[in-house]
N, C-alpha and C positions, 0 to 999 in steps of 0.2 A: 550299250547294246542296241542294235537296230531291230526294226520290226521283223526282218527276215530271220534274225538270230532267235528272237522270241518264238517265231513260227517253227523253227527247226527244233527248239527245245520242247515245245508242246507236242510236236509230231513224234519226237523220240520217246517221250513219256507214254504216249498212247500206244506206240508199237511195243514198248517194253511191257505194258500192261496187257498185251495181246487182245486189244479191243479194236473193233472197227469204229469209224466215226459215228455210225448209226448206234452202236452199242453205247458209246460214250455219251451220245445225245440223250438216250433213254435214261441212263443212270444219273446224269448230271442235271437234266432239265434244260440244257442249252441246245438250241436247234442244230440240226445237222449242217444247215447252210452257214450258220455262224462259226461252227467249228471248222468247216472246210475253208471258209474265208480267212480265219485266223492262221490255219496251218499253211496256207499259201501266201501269207503276207499281204492279202488284199484288203484287210480291214485293220482298224486300230486295235492295239492290245486292249484286252478287256479290263473293266473296272473290278474293284475288290470283290463284290458279291459274285460275279461270274467266275472270277479266279478261284474263289473258295469252293464253288460248286464243282469246277473242273478238277481241282486238286483233290477234293474228297472222293469224287468218282474214280480218279486214277489211283487212289490209295497212297498218295505221296506222304512221306514223313515230314517232320518239322523242317529239316534241311531242304528237302525238295520243294516244299511249299514256299519257303523263303526265297529260294533261287528263282522259282517261277514268278513270284511276285516282284522281285527286283528286276527281272528281265522285262516284265510288263511295264513297270514304271519307267525304265530307261527308254523303252521303245516309244512310250507316249510322249516323253519330254524331248526326244531327239528331233531337232528341226531338220527340214529338208533344204530349203534355200534354193537360190538360183543355181542351175547347173548340177543339182544333186543327182547322184546315180539312183535310178529306180531300185526298188527292192529286189534282191536276188530271190529266186524261187527256192524254198527249202527242199523241195522234192526234185530239183534239177537232176536229170538222169542222162548218163552216157556222154557222148561227144568227146571222148578222151583224146582221140587223134587230132581233132580240130582245136581243142584247148592247148594241146602241145605245140601245134603250129603257131597259134596266137602267142603263147608265152615265149616261144623261141624267137619270134620277131620283135618282141617288145622288151623283155627283161634283159638287163645286163648282168654279167657275173657279179657276185657280191662286192668284189673289190672295185668294180667300176661304177657302183651306184653313187649318184650325187645326192646331196642333201635336199630336203624339200624346198629350202629357200635359196639355194645357191646356184641353180641352173639358169640357162638362158631364158630370156623372155619369150613369150609365145610369138610375138611379132617384133623381134628386136630390130629397132630402127624403122619399122613399118610406119607409114604415115598415119594409120588409124590410131596408133598407140604412142605417137611421138610427143604427146602433150604432157608428159611427166607423170602419168598414172603408174600404179604399181605393176610389176610383172605378174601376168595372170597365170602363166604356166612355167613350171621349173623342169629341169632336165633329169627327173628322177629315174628314168629308165633309158632305153636306147634313143638318143635324140634324133628326131626327124623321121623315125620309122613309121611307115604307113601300111596298114593292113586292111584289106576290104573283105568282109565276110558277106558273101553273096549267095543267093539261092531263091527258090520259089516261095511264094507267099505261104505262110503257115509253118515254115521249117524251123522257126525259133531263132532267127538271127539275132534279134535284140537280146533274148535270154542268154545266148552264148556270149555275146559281147559283155553284158552286165556281169555274168558269172566270172568271166575271165578277168575283168577289171577288179572285181572284188577279191579274187585270189591273189592278184599281183600286189595288193596293198597300196600304201601311199594315199594320195588324194586324187581320185579320178573326177573328171568333169563330164557332163552329159548334156548333149544338145539334140533335141528332136528337130530334125531338118525338114520335116514334111511341109511342102508348100512354101518353103522359104527361099528367097533369093540370096545370092552370095553376100550382099551387104547385111541382110538380116541375120544370117548365120554368124557373121563377124560381130555384129552388135550383141548377140546373145552370148557369144564367148566372152566379150568384154564385161558383161554383167555378172559373170561368175564371181569375180572380185576376190579370188584367193589363189595362191599358187597351187597348181596341181600337176601331177606326174603323168597323167594319161588323159587323153580327150577322146570321148566316144561321140561320133557324129552319126546319129541314127536316122534310118529311112531316107537316105540320099537317093535322089532319082536321076541326077545328071552330074557330069564332071564339073559343069560351070558353077554349081552350088558351092563347091569346096576348093576348086582349083586355086583361087587367089589366096586362100587361107593356108593351104599346104605349101605354097612357095616360101613362106616365111615362118612356118611353125617350128617351135623349138622343143617339142616334146613328142612322144609317140602318139599316133592317132589310130583309132580303130573305126572304120566306116562300115555301116551295114547298108546293104542295098539289094534290091531284087535283080539288079544288073551287075555285071562284072566290072563296069566302068572302064572299058578298054582304053579310053582316052587319057587315063592317068598312067604315067610311066614311072618305072623305078619303085614299084610297090609290091608287096606280097599279097597274094589272093588266097583266101580260104573258102572253097566251095562248100556249101551246106545243102544236103538233101534230106529226105526222110530219115528217121531213126532206123538203125538196124532192127530187124524184127524182135530180137530178144530184149533190146532196150525199150522198144515201144511197149511190149508186154509188161515189162517191169515198171514202167512209168504208169501205165493204166492200173496195174495191180496196186501200186502205192496210193494212187488217188482214190480208188474205190474200196480198197481193203479186200477185194476178191483175190483168191489164190491165183498166183501167176501161172499155175499149170492147168487151170480150168479151161476147157475147150472154148467156152464162150468168150473168155478174155482174149484168146487168140483171134477169134472171129471178129470181135469188135475192133481190135487193133488193125486187122486187115481192111475192114470197111473204112477205117479212118486213114488208110493209106500210110500208116506209121508216121503221120505228120503230127508234131507236138501240139499244134493248135487244135486239131481235130480230136486228138486223144484227150486233151484237157476239157474241151467242150463236152465230149461224151462222158468222161468221168464225172465232171461236175453235175451234169444232168442226172446221172444215176444217183449220186449221193444226196441230191436235193429232192429225190422222190422216194420216200421210204417204202412205198408199195412195190417198187420195181426190183427185179433181180437182174443180174448181168445177162441172163438169158433173155429177159424181156427186152433189154436194150439191143441185143444182137438181132432179135426178130424185127424190131423197128428199123434198124439200119439195113437189114436185108431188103427192105422194101424201098426201091429207088424213088418212089413217089414221096416218101417221108424222110429220106436220108438227110437232106440238107436241113430240113426243119428240126430233125432230131439232134443235129450237131450244133445246137444253140443252147447256151446256158447263161442267162443274164446278159452281160455285154460281150460275152464271147460268142461270136457268130462266124462260123466257117463260111457260110454263104456270102455274108457281107464282105469279108476280106478277099475271097476269091473273085467275087463279081467285080469288085473295085479294081483288082489287079488286071482282070481280063478286059475291062472297059478302057483302061488307060494304056494298054499294050499295043504295039505295032502288029500288023498282020502276021509277020513272021513269028513274033513272040506269042501271039494268040494260038498259032498252029502248034508251037512247042508246048504251050500249056494244055491244049486239048489232048494232044497225043501223050502227054505225060501224066495226066490225072483224070480219073473217071469222075471225080467230083466236079472239076472244071468242065468236063464234057456234059454233065447234067446242066450246068449253067448255060453253056453254049447252045445246047439243044433247045433250052427254054427260050433263049433269045431268038434263035432261028425260027421257032414256031410262034413267035409273037407274044409269048407269055412274059409277064413281069416277075420280079422277085416274089417267091412264094407260090407261084403258079404251079399246079400239078404237072408232073412229067412222068410218063410211063416208061418203063425200062426199054421197051422195044423201039422207042423213038430216040433213045440216047446213043450218041456215037460211042464206039468202043474206046476204052482208055488203056494205055499201057502202064499207067502209074500204079494202079491198084494191084495188089499181089494176087495173081492167079486167075484173073478173069476180068470181064467188062462189067459195067454197071449192073448191079443186082445179082451178079454171080457170086458164088461162094469163094472167099479169099483162100489162096493156097500158099505154097511155099515160094512163089516167084518173087522177083525183086523188081523195083521200079526201074524203068529204062533210064539209062544215063546216070545212075547214082555214082 
């Protein structure tokens, strides 16, 4: 069992006990932050003493305790290794249409599935692997199929690719392509060292990074990128935008434990522009501050001066991700980002006014954005939808 499966089991037990993370923390003596990290698969499974405290607070019987303990042991001992798929998010929400498109482009009907060890090599006959090494990738799904999941920063492209790969089963491989040249991508694929049925190439910035690899690939490939990579032909593209409002509210409610029908949950989701990254940053910030309510969070996000700072929790930083994307974009892409997101507009206005990251920005100096539901920066979110979704 993986860390993600342990996380999902702990999350299910807590929901069945009708407890928030904060209530479980008080009853068990385990911090809210630790429980939140465990439920999201961001930390190692707990040791025996912590498990006993959680199981006792959740009221688990002997069978439930044993199952939770076994899941934790399995998650602790399961290695990751080169090319291992990142942990799936136990609270992954929505994206049904996109997942269907991904599955349709990758999976063969059951009668057409190849064995894990019997498919073609990744680079059959290619010079880089012609030295007699083992085949790295098998043809477990639709051979040679390539799908690009593309969309704005913070839309959750990696999460969708990882979730899809986990659902398809078999042995997926994963390569973080950020800042890698084509030769480096190929070298990392070679280090995977086991047959696998699906290859995820994450955070690709240009066609040249993956073009040589795709010419000889013998398994399905899922690429995530902020760009649609129009230079790649004969591939399927799955555009990804913000979550639909009802899924955004559901995700925020799951993270925070607040009722999904609470007006402030809808307000916070709107200020987050329904972006999964922003929703997770906001939700995590709330659950790690026991003195805050969902209303307190909504008030802070309503203040444009504090919005970006509020959307930061640990290493989750909306400002960092959006500012990096903005800085590395072309003028046309910057224009699209500004007109598509009030959060990016805040960053752009800060840059225009000579402020650095974290510098204060008043709402009246921020250009209007079309991406936030129902208004410009600092305005109350409504029922509108992001442009171009």
